[in-house]
N, C-alpha and C positions, 0 to 999 in steps of 0.2 A: 191462635192456639196459645201463645204466650200472653199472659194477662196479669193485670194488677188490679187491686181493689182500691180505688180512690174516688173521691166525690165527683159527681158529674159537673162539667162546666159547659157553658154555652160556647158555641163556635160557629163561625160563618160556614156556609155550605159550599163545597167544591173548592176548598183552598189547597194550596201547594206549599209544603214546608221543606226546609233543609234539615238533614239529620243534625242533632246536637253533638257533633264529634268531627274529627278530621276524617271525613267520610270515605272517600274513594280508597284511600290507602288503608284505612282501618278495616273496611269491608274486605278488601283484597287479602289482608292479613288473616282475617277471620276465616275466609273461605278456603285459603290455600295453605295456611300454616297451623291453625289450631287443631284441625282434625286430619288424621292421616288416612282414614277409611271413609270413603264417600257414603257408604251404607249408613253411617252414623246419623245422617240427617233425619232419616225416618224414625230412628230411635228417639231423637230429640223431640220431634213433633208429637209422637205418641206419648212421650213423657209429659210434654206440656199439656196435652189433652187430658191425661190422667190427673195432673195437678189441678186443672180447671174443675174437673169433676169432684175431686177431694175438697177443694175450696167451697164449692156449692154445698157439698154434703155437710161440711162444718158449719157454714152459715145457716143452713136449713134447720139446724138444731135449735136456733133461736127464732127463726121465721120460716116455718114450713110452707108458707104460701109461695116461696121462691121456687119450689119444685113444681107446683101446680099439678097437672095430671101426668107429667112426664117424670116418673120417679126412678126409672131404670137408667142409671148413668152409665156412659160408656164412650168408646172411641170407634169411629167408622172410617175405613180407608176405602176410597172409591177409585178404581182404575179406568182409564179411558185410553187404550192403546192407539186408537185411530186419531183421537184428538190430541194425543201426546201430553196428557195432563194427569196429575196425581193429586187427589184431594184427601185431606185428613180433617175429619170433623169430630167435634165433641158436643155434648149437650150440658156442658158445665156452666161455670159462672158467667162466662162471656166478658166482653169489654165495652166500656163506654168510650166516648170520644177522647176524654182526657186520659183514660187508661191506655188507649192506642198511642197517644203522644208519649206518655211516660214509658210504656213497656217496649214499643217497637220503634219509637222515634229517638230514643236515647239508648245507644248501644251499651251493653253491660249494666243496664238498670233492671234488676231482677224484680218482676212483680211478685214472685214467690217470696223473695226475701222481705219485701215490703209487707206482704200479707202476714208473714210470720212475726214481724215486728209488731204489727197491730194486734195479733193474737196474744203476744206475750207468753205467759206461762201456759196458756191454753194450747199452745202449739205443740207441746210435748206429746209424742205419740202419733202425730199426724203423718200421713204418708206422702208428703210433698217432696218433690224431687229437685226442681229447678233451684239453682244456687247463684248463678252468675249472669243470667240474662243474655247469654250469647248463643244458646243452642238453636234458637229460631233462625239465626242468620246462616246456619249451616245449610239451609235450604238452597242458598244461592250457589252451592257447589254443583247442583244439578239443574237448577231452574234459571231460565233467562229472565223471568219475571215472576212475582208472587202477588196474589190477591188474598186479602184476609177479610172475610165478611163475618161480622160479629154482632150479637145483641146481648146486652147485659141482662142477667136474670132480674125480672121485675120491671124492666124498662120498655118503653114503647119504641124508642129510636133504634135503628140498626145502622151500622157504619161499614164502609168499605175502605180498606187501607191497601194501597198498591205501590210497588216499587220494582225497579229493574236492578236494584243493588248497586247502582253506579254513583249515588251521591244524593238522591232526593227521593221523596215519597209523597203520595197524595192521600188525603182523607176526604171522603165525601159521603153523603147519605147513601145507604144501600137501597137498591130497588127492593120493594117489599117482596116481590116474587122470587128474588135471589137470596134474600137474607134468611138465616136460620131463625126458628121461633125462639130459640135460646141457645147460647153457646157460641162457638167459633168454628168457622170453616176456612181452612187454608188451602188455596188452589195453587199448585205449582205448574207453571207452563214450562215444560222440560226443555232444556237446551240441547243442541245438537250433540250426539254422542251419549246422551243420558236417557234416550227414549225407552230403554229396557226397564226403567223404574216404573213405567206405566203398565208393565206386564204383571198380571195377578201372581204368578209363581214367584216373581222377584220380591214383590211386597210381602207375600206370605213367608218366604224364606227369611227375610230380614226381621220380621216381627217375631218369628219363632226363635230366631237366634238371639235377638237383642232385647225383646220386650214381651216375652210370653208370660211373664209373671207380674206385669203391672197390676195395680189394685183394682182395675175396672176391666170389664170385658172389651175385647177388640174384635170388630166384625169387618169382613171384607166384601166389597161389591166388585165382582170381576169385570163388569162392563156396564155401561149405561143401561138401565132398565132391568138389570139382573137382581135377584133376591140377595139379601145379606147372608153371609155364611160366617159363623163364629170361628175364629182362628186362635183366640186366647180367651179363657173363661174368667179371668180376673182373680184367680186363686193361685197360690204357690204351694206345692206339696210340702215344702219344708216348713211352712207356717202352720200346718195342720198338726193335730195331736196324733201320736203314734197309733192310738186305738182306732183312729178313723182311716188308717191307711192299710191296705191289704198288701200281702207279699207280692202279688202281681203288680200292684201300683208301684211299689218300690223297684221291682225288676224293670218295668217299662220305663220309668224315669231314668234308672241307671243306664239302660241301653241307649237312651237318647242322649244323655249327657256325656257318656263315655264313648259313644259310637262303637260299642261292642255288642256281641250277640250271646255272650255267656250270661250266667247268673252271678250276682255278687256273692263272694264268699263271706263277706262281712258288711253289714249296713250300720252306719254310725249316724244317729239322728238325735240331736239335742238342742236345747236353747240355753245359751250361757247367760247368766244373770249376775248382777253385781255392779261393779264399777263400769264395766262395758257389757252391753247386751247385743247378742247376735245369734242368728240361727245357723246351724250347720247340718247339712245332709251329705255325708261322704260314703263312698263305697270302695271296698277292697275287692278287686276282680278275682275270679277263680282261675283265669288264664292270663298270661302276660300280654300286654299291648304290643303291637308290632314295633313301636318306636321306643321300647323300654330302654334300650342301650344307645339311644340317640346321644351323640356327644354334647348337644346343647342341654340335655337333661331338663327339658321343659316340663313344667307341672301341668296337671289336668284339672285343677280346681278353678271354678269360676267365681268371681266376686260380684255381688249385687249390693246395691244401696237402695233401701226401701223397695225391694223387689224389682228394681230396674237393673238390667245387666250393665256392668261397667267394664270389666276386663277379664280375660282369661290368660293374660300375660304376666300377672303379678305372681311372685313366689310366695304364695300363702303357706305352702308346706315346703320343707327343705328338699333338695334334690334327691335324697335317698328315699323319699316317699312319693316320688313323681308318678308312681303307678296308681295312687289313690285319686279318684275322680269325685266330683260333686260340686256343691255350692256353699258359699258363705254369704250370708245376707245381714248387713248391719245398717242401722239408721244413724250411727254415731260418727261414721267416718267423714272427715272433711274431704272435699273434692278439689282437684286442681282445676285450672281454667278449662281445659279441654274435656275433662271428665274421663279421658282415656287412660290416665295414669293417676293413681292415688298418691297424694303426698306421703312422704316417708314420715308418718306421724307416730307418736307413742301409742295411739290407739291401734294402728295397724300392727305395730310390733307386739302389742299385747294379744291381739287376735292370732297372730302367727304362733306365738308361744302357746296359747291356750289350745288351739286346734292341734298342733303337733303333739303336745303332751297327751291330749285326749286320744288321738289315733294310736299312739304307742301303748297307752293304758288299755285300750280296747283289744289290741292285738295280744297283750299279755293275758287278759281275761279269756280270750279265745283259746290260747295255749293251754290254760288250766281246765277250761270247760269242755273243749272238743279237740283233743290232741291230734286226732286223725285229720280233721279239717285244717287245723293249723299247720300240720305237717305238709299238706298240699300247698298252703300259702307260702310256707318257708321255702319249699322246693322251687316255687315259681319266682319268688322275690327275695330270697335270702341273699344272693350276691349283690343286690341293690341295697338292701337294708344294711349290709355290712359296710357300705360306704360311710354310713353315719358313725361307725366305730372310729373311723379315721378323721371325719370332719367335725363331728358334734361332740366335743368333750363334755359339754353340760349334760347331755342325755346319754352318755356312754353306759351308765349303770342300767338305765331303762332298756337300752338296746341289748346289753349283756343278758338281761332277764329273758328276752324273747329269742335270743340267738340260739341256733341249733347247729351241731357239728357232727361230721363223720369222725370216728376215732378208730384207733387200732383194735379196740374191742367191739365197736359198733360201726363198721365201715359203711353200712347203708345210710348212716346219718341219724339225726333226731336226738342227739345227746345234748343236754343243757349243761351249762357251766355249773349250775347249782348241784345237779346230780353228780357231775364229775368230781367236784370238790368234796362232796359228801362221801365219796368212795376212795379218797386218797389212801395210798399205801402207807404202812408204818414208816416213819422217818421221811416221807416224801414232803418236800416243802415248796415244790414248784409245779406249775401247770406246763407240761411239756407239749410242744407242737412241732410239726414237720410241714414245711411249705414246699409246694411244687405246682406243676401245671397239669398233672394227670392223677386222678384219684386212685386208679388201680396201681399205678407205679408207686405212689406213696405207700399204699397198703403193703406192697412187697419190698419196700426199701430195706436194705441191710442195716440202716441206722436204728431200726426198731428192735433188732434182735435182742440186745442186752436189756432193753426196757421190757420186752415181752417176757424175758426170762425172770424178771423181778416183778411181774404183774403190774407194771406201770402203764397206765393208759396214756396214749398220745393223741392229741388233736391232729387230724389230717386236713390241712388247709390247701385247697386246690383252686380257689377263686383268685383272680389277679389282685383284687384289693386286699386279700389276706396278708400278703407280704408287707403291706404298708401299715395297716392299722395295728398289727401285732407288734410292730417295732415301737410304736408310740404308747401302747397300752401299759399302764403301770402295773396292772394286775387285777385280780378279782378276789374279793373277800380276803385281802391280805396276802394272797399267793401270787407271786410274780410269774409272768409268762417267760418261758425259756425254750430256745430252739434246740432240738436234738442234733442239729448239724452245725452248731456253733460252740466253740470252747470245749472244755472238758466236760464229760458227762458225769456229773457229781451224783452218782446213784449207788455208790458202793455200800452206803449205810442202809439202803433199802433191802430188806431180806429177800432172798430168792423165793420164787413161787415153788410150791411143792413139786418135787420131781425135776426141777430145772437146775441148770448150772450155767455159769457165766465166767468169762475170762477175768483174770485179776492180775495186777502188776506182779504180785508175789509169785505167780506161776511162770514168769518169764526168767529163763536162765541166762547165763552168760552168752551162750551160742546165739540166742535170739537177739540179745542186745547188740552183739557184734553185727548180726545181719542187718538190723535197723540202721545202724551207723553206716554200713556199706550202702544200703539203699538210698539213704539221704545224700551221701556223697555222689552216688551215681546220678540221681535225679537233678541235683544241683539247684538251679533257679526255678525249676518247674514247681517246686513246693517250698513252703516256708519251714516245714518240719516233718519228721517221720517219727511216730511214737506208737507205743502199744495202746490198744483200744479196750475200754471196758464196756463199750456199747455193742460190740460184735460178738455173736455167739456161733454163727454158721458160716458167714462170709469171710473171705480172706482179708479184705481191705475196704475202706470207705474214705471219702473226702469230707472234711469238716472245715468250717471257717474258724479264724482265730477268735480270741476273746473279744476283740474290738473290731469295729467295722461292720459291714452288712452281712446278714445271714446268707447262706448259700442260695436259697430260693430267691431272695430279693435281688441278689447280685445277678443271677441269671435273667430275671425279669428286666432289670435295668439295662443289661447288655443287649437283650433282644430288641429294646426300643431305642437303642442308641443313647441312653442316658447315663452310661457308666464311663467316666473319663479314664479310669485305669483299674483293671481287675486286680484284686488282691490275690496273693499266693495262698493256696489252700494248704491245710495240714493233711498228710496222708496217715491215717490210722490203720494199723496192721493187727490182725487177730493173732496173738502169739501162740495160740494153741491149735491153729488150723494146720492140717496135714501138709499143705503146700509150703507154708511158712517153716514148719519143722524140717521138711526135706531140704529147703534152701539153706536153712541155718546149718544143718549137718554137712551139706556139700561145701559151704564156705569154710566151716571149721576143719574139714578134711582136706582142704587144699584143692578142691575141684576146679573145673574150668570157670573162671570168673565171667567169661563172655556170656555163658548161659544165665548166670545169676544177674548180670546187668540187663539182659533181655527180659528176664522175669520181673525185674524191678520196674521197668517201663510198662510191662503188661499189667502188673498190679495197679499201676496208676490209671491206665486206660480202662481196665476192668471197673475201677471205682467210678470213673467218669461215665461209663456205659450204664451203670446202675442208676445214675441220675438222669439218664436220657441224653447225655452229652456225647459228641463224637470223640474219637481219639485225638490226642494233641497233634499227631502227625500220622495221617492215615497210611501213607506209603511205608513209613518206618514201622508202623504197627503190623502191617501185613508181612514185612520181611522178618521181623522178630518172631511172629507167630509161626511162620514157616520154618525158621531155624529151630525153634523149640520143638515143633512137632517132629522134624527130622531126627533131632537128638533123641527124643523119646522113643521113636520107632526103630532106631538103629540097633 
């Protein structure tokens, strides 16, 4: 199946030769180190057969007599479970005696490479796969011995090459009854433990997984005497014109490549042309894959080179697009020795960049064209896409364009940053946000009261990644992101919404100022400061972070995962116009029982923690204080 096109030379019949290499050790290395997946051997043999057919197709352009009456080129796999053999045949160009010596007798001598060198510029656009001349030897991973029977196109002689892969091989004339009329037949005598490869279902599975898009048809003979059955038609859907592919065809391919049963929400099919040329067929699912939040964040794109499957382990798309499935097929990529891992080349980097940008662009177009469908996509994959806001600074603007958020005005979600900024309030200079782990609790947070009174919309960020990306984001369209739970709420210059009122420092009298000083003294190290709040309108108190350090939401998330070395002391903000605050201030001013005011001070702190979903600082002490306060009120 591996072949080379070189002039025929005379040779004695029935000779034995040693491999032109440090054989035993090198073959052992080839068999046990180059390939990690034993199934790969069949991919290599099918690829070699496809190459042989492509070579003959190219040569027949100048000499159509080479094809004779056999013009339908292809590869055939024949299984013999009882005989424990697997045979891979092609009716391609075949090999002469000297070709066998060159191609199979010298390890890493690639017949394909030699053929391409002979073609020169004419090789451009050919579908030849072999590069290193080592794929054939992967057969010894599963075979105790291998026979190659071959006849070169247009030649009378047929030859048989045989080896057990231990250090030598034989070449002798093939019996006419056993030899192919043209092309090559590789017979694998399977080793102990590899007999399953002679089973038809195994061969079909491997071909469908690794070689279903080779440029020639692949047929399967399930047992000796059985009829051929086509398992690959020699076409690849991604190479076809969109006009030739139905929606059903796209859906069927999507379900096979993504191993899902839904319909794709978005199909992306194009051919990139220019400096690098490659075909892309990618799908955005309508429902999340089961492994969407797999910590390994493995991608679902398959890489093909000249329609031959190479790998599904490469990160063609970044981790935050791991839900996108499909294929990328390029003829430009260089291959490493094993062909299982592509070299980290500038070409691959360009493909990654191009495909990623195109997927984001198509998502943006979908958002404009079909907001309802895009809303479903964002609901399913928004938490994953937002990982890119943290990881991919280069494409942050593109991600901001498609990102959708729940807000204090639109808690059901679907708000874009573009529409948010377009409706900023008078004198509003910041994009305000609130981070937490529960969307409903965020919507009811007391931190929003003052913002709501002034008609300021606040982003409600309840996905875990939100606490991280928003810390690193510089802003959007010149408007910085600012947390409603960190620092002072600089919103006094934003006018109140019609019919609304909000607390103001000017409303705080001396009695309240004295109370805040007392509360701060009482709480001691539990807080860093106690101050009047401009962000509260209905609640008595809330906790905020200082101007510097982590936001309250981020700090809670880090603490929950044991990533916080030392918690910062929060600021307790008190609503100076709240009834409870006014009563406490009057009691303190009138010389009332300070024990009650001390208990109330700690209860204000625990109440603020409860509004964030946090437990009291000291549950037992909280219960005792609440009991005392209730008894005092009921006395």
